[in-house]
C-alpha positions, 0 to 999 in steps of 0.5 A: 711830521712837525706841528703846523706842517700841512699834508695833502691826502686823497682820501680819509682812509689815506689820512688815517693810514698816515696817522696810524703808521707814522704819527701814532708810532712817533707819539708812542716812541716819544711822549708816551715812552717818556711818561711811562719811564717817568711813571716807573721811575717814580714807583721805584722811588715810592714803592721800592726805595722809600719802603725799605732801607737796606742794612746788609748792602748798598744800593747801586741806583741801577734799578731806576736807570734800567727802565727801557721802552721798545716799540713792538709794532706801530701801535704797541710800546713795551715798558720793562725794567731790565735790572739783573745782577750776576744772572739774577732777575732783580725785578722779580725778586723785588716785585714778588718779594721772593728769592732774596738772599735768605728766607728771612729777607723774603719775609722781612722785605716782602713784595714791592710791586712797582711794575704792577703799580706802574701798569695800573697807573698807566692804564687808569688814563695816564697813557691815554692822556700822554697819547692825546697830548702827543697827538695834539702837539703834532696835529694841533690843540683840540684835534683829538677827541 
């Protein structure tokens, strides 16, 4: 459905079902997914890359490129980072500060919880704001309370 397009419904229930089953998933897959990925990419920059400069390896840039969203159901969007290397879960290593190559690195680098901080920021109202903006882009400004 495009902004300004008029739909005819026989009941409020029919209109609500259309919104829940068609418009909400569309908003989640576009507007909310974009905001979620941008938020995680920013936290990777601020919480991971800016917090530690490696001396024993070169960064690949793949952590920021590994943010993915998937629709789990009509009203559930999953955001995850899938970065791994040679079967090693790089995200967990960074998030919790464990399983680096040596115990000394675990202690020196420590946890850099970018996924937790992404979740906190999205939960603090950013995801809701993205939903409202996406719905209003389709349904019209001021149509969402």
